[in-house]
C-alpha positions as CSV (number, residue, x, y, z in Angstrom):
1,M,120.4,95.6,96.7
2,F,117.2,97.4,97.7
3,I,113.8,95.6,98.2
4,G,110.3,97.0,98.3
5,I,107.5,95.1,100.1
6,D,103.9,95.8,99.2
7,H,101.1,94.9,101.6
8,G,98.3,94.5,99.0
9,T,94.6,93.5,99.4
10,T,95.1,90.0,98.1
11,A,98.9,89.4,98.2
12,M,102.3,90.4,99.6
13,R,104.7,91.5,96.8
14,F,108.5,91.7,97.0
15,S,110.6,93.3,94.4
16,T,114.2,94.6,93.7
17,G,113.1,96.2,90.5
18,A,114.8,93.5,88.5
19,R,113.4,90.4,90.3
20,E,110.2,89.9,92.2
21,F,107.8,87.4,93.7
22,K,104.5,87.5,95.4
23,I,102.6,85.3,97.9
24,S,99.1,85.3,99.1
25,R,98.4,87.0,102.5
26,E,97.5,83.5,103.8
27,E,100.8,82.1,102.6
28,A,102.6,85.1,104.2
29,R,101.6,83.8,107.7
30,T,104.6,81.4,107.4
31,F,107.0,84.0,105.9
32,S,110.6,84.1,107.1
33,A,113.3,86.8,106.3
34,D,115.2,84.0,104.7
35,D,112.6,83.9,102.0
36,L,114.1,87.2,100.7
37,G,116.9,84.9,99.4
38,R,114.6,84.3,96.4
39,L,115.6,87.9,95.3
40,C,119.2,88.1,96.4
41,P,121.6,86.9,99.1
42,L,120.7,88.4,102.4
43,D,124.1,89.9,102.9
44,E,123.6,91.9,99.7
45,I,120.5,93.7,101.0
46,E,121.3,97.4,101.5
47,G,117.8,98.5,102.5
48,I,114.1,97.4,102.6
49,A,111.1,99.7,102.2
50,V,108.1,98.2,104.0
51,C,104.4,99.0,103.4
52,Y,102.1,97.9,106.1
53,S,98.3,98.3,106.4
54,M,97.1,102.0,106.3
55,G,100.3,103.5,107.6
56,D,98.3,106.1,109.5
57,G,100.6,106.2,112.6
58,I,103.6,107.8,111.0
59,P,103.8,111.0,108.9
60,A,107.1,110.3,107.2
61,I,109.4,107.5,106.0
62,T,110.8,106.2,109.2
63,D,113.5,103.7,110.3
64,I,111.6,100.5,111.3
65,R,113.5,100.5,114.6
66,K,111.9,103.8,115.6
67,V,108.3,102.9,114.5
68,K,105.7,102.0,117.2
69,N,102.8,99.7,116.6
70,R,103.9,98.9,113.1
71,G,103.2,102.5,112.0
72,I,99.4,102.3,112.4
73,I,97.0,103.7,114.9
74,S,95.0,100.5,115.2
75,R,94.5,97.2,113.4
76,E,90.8,97.8,113.7
77,G,89.0,99.5,110.9
78,A,88.4,99.1,107.2
79,G,90.1,96.0,105.8
80,K,90.4,92.2,106.1
81,H,92.6,90.9,108.9
82,I,94.5,87.8,107.9
83,G,97.9,88.0,109.6
84,G,100.2,87.6,106.7
85,G,101.2,91.3,106.5
86,T,101.8,91.4,110.2
87,R,104.0,88.3,110.0
88,V,106.1,89.9,107.2
89,Y,106.5,93.2,109.1
90,D,107.6,91.4,112.3
91,E,110.0,89.2,110.5
92,I,111.7,92.1,108.8
93,E,111.9,94.0,112.0
94,R,113.4,91.0,113.9
95,S,115.9,90.3,111.1
96,G,118.1,93.3,111.8
97,L,118.2,94.1,108.1
98,P,118.2,97.8,107.3
99,A,114.6,98.8,106.7
100,V,112.3,101.8,106.6
101,V,108.5,102.0,106.9
102,I,106.5,104.0,104.3
103,P,103.7,106.1,105.7
104,G,100.2,106.3,104.3
105,L,98.4,109.6,103.7
106,H,96.2,110.7,106.6
107,R,95.3,113.7,108.9
108,G,98.9,113.7,110.2
109,S,100.4,113.9,106.7
110,P,101.7,117.2,105.3
111,T,99.0,117.3,102.6
112,D,96.6,120.1,101.7
113,P,94.4,120.5,104.8
114,R,91.2,120.4,102.8
115,F,91.9,116.7,102.2
116,K,91.9,116.2,105.9
117,A,88.1,116.4,106.0
118,Y,88.5,112.6,106.1
119,S,90.8,110.6,108.3
120,H,92.4,108.4,105.6
121,Q,93.5,109.3,102.2
122,A,95.7,106.5,100.9
123,S,97.7,103.5,102.0
124,P,101.6,103.4,101.8
125,E,102.0,101.5,98.5
126,K,100.3,104.5,96.7
127,I,103.3,106.6,97.6
128,G,105.5,104.2,95.6
129,I,103.1,104.4,92.6
130,L,103.2,108.3,92.7
131,Y,107.0,108.2,92.8
132,E,107.2,106.0,89.8
133,V,104.6,107.9,87.7
134,S,106.0,111.4,88.6
135,H,109.4,110.3,87.3
136,D,107.7,109.3,84.0
137,L,105.2,112.1,83.6
138,G,106.5,115.1,85.6
139,P,105.7,117.0,88.8
140,D,102.0,117.9,88.2
141,I,99.9,114.7,87.9
142,V,96.7,113.0,88.9
143,V,97.1,109.2,89.4
144,C,94.2,106.8,89.7
145,D,95.0,103.3,91.0
146,A,91.9,101.2,90.2
147,S,91.8,97.7,91.5
148,S,90.3,96.1,94.7
149,N,90.3,99.7,95.9
150,T,90.1,102.8,93.8
151,V,92.4,105.5,95.0
152,T,93.1,108.8,93.2
153,L,96.0,111.0,94.2
154,L,97.2,114.5,93.3
155,V,100.8,115.7,93.0
156,T,101.4,119.5,92.5
157,E,104.9,120.8,91.7
158,G,106.4,117.6,92.8
159,R,104.7,117.4,96.2
160,I,101.9,115.1,97.3
161,T,98.8,117.4,97.6
162,G,96.3,114.7,98.8
163,A,94.2,111.7,97.8
164,F,90.7,110.2,97.8
165,D,90.4,106.6,99.1
166,A,87.7,104.1,98.1
167,C,86.0,104.5,101.4
168,I,85.2,108.1,100.4
169,F,84.0,108.0,96.8
170,A,85.0,105.9,93.7
171,P,84.5,102.1,94.3
172,G,87.0,99.4,93.5
173,T,86.2,95.8,92.6
174,Q,85.9,94.8,96.2
175,H,85.7,97.9,98.4
176,G,83.8,101.1,98.3
177,A,82.0,103.9,100.2
178,L,79.0,103.0,102.4
179,D,75.7,104.1,100.8
180,V,72.3,104.4,102.4
181,D,71.5,100.7,102.1
182,A,74.8,99.8,103.8
183,I,74.1,102.3,106.7
184,R,70.7,100.7,107.1
185,L,72.2,97.2,107.3
186,I,74.6,98.4,109.9
187,D,72.0,100.2,112.0
188,R,69.8,97.0,111.9
189,G,72.8,94.9,113.1
190,D,72.8,92.9,110.0
191,S,76.4,93.9,109.1
192,T,79.4,95.4,110.6
193,A,80.8,98.6,109.1
194,N,84.0,96.8,108.1
195,D,82.1,94.0,106.3
196,A,79.9,96.5,104.5
197,F,83.0,98.3,103.3
198,L,84.6,95.0,102.1
199,H,81.5,94.3,100.0
200,A,80.8,97.8,98.6
201,G,82.8,97.3,95.4
202,V,81.4,96.9,91.9
203,N,81.8,93.1,92.1
204,Y,78.9,93.1,94.6
205,T,76.8,96.1,93.5
206,V,76.4,96.1,89.7
207,P,76.1,93.4,86.9
208,P,79.3,92.0,85.4
209,E,78.9,93.8,82.1
210,L,78.8,97.2,83.9
211,R,81.6,96.8,86.4
212,V,84.5,98.3,84.4
213,E,82.4,101.1,83.0
214,T,81.2,101.9,86.5
215,M,84.7,102.1,88.0
216,A,85.8,104.2,85.0
217,M,82.9,106.7,85.5
218,F,83.5,107.2,89.2
219,A,87.2,107.5,88.8
220,A,86.8,110.1,86.0
221,M,84.4,112.1,88.2
222,E,86.8,111.9,91.1
């Protein structure tokens, strides 16, 4: 049995494809590897794919035993720090179960160099989304994952060409790029850059009746 673990904005998700469960990132702070027994007996697990944070410290799918610093450059940066994802990663690493860590897309990735104008392109779980969609739709696709973040990714001839993350252009419901007002708040000391990013999504910037249309417009432009 193979298991995928998604480190999402609001929850940790665990799936075999046939069975799945999710827990909030707050609940994940008490996670134990034994909790995977909700999916299957532990001795039936043949492999686990772990997504953690931005995945910007590794350029390829890597055995968890060979990964340093959980596969990231730093815990500092854009995103809310709760501790649930770290707990899950560390429990899987300590368990001795066979596991690999999925990379994100970043300047160290083998993507089109033009996308490397920005340091971060996409988090690891987006690789899984691309894999699924490319199997259904073919080797030349544009995929937009619009939720808390909006991330748009390009696949050309079956290879990942690059991606745009919410911190660059199209906003999600929670997160988005820093505009002039946000930069002014930061310069005045009224907000950190991370907090400004966490509150740049359409839930905070436009009226409720325009939120879906706004996300759709920016995603289409992207």
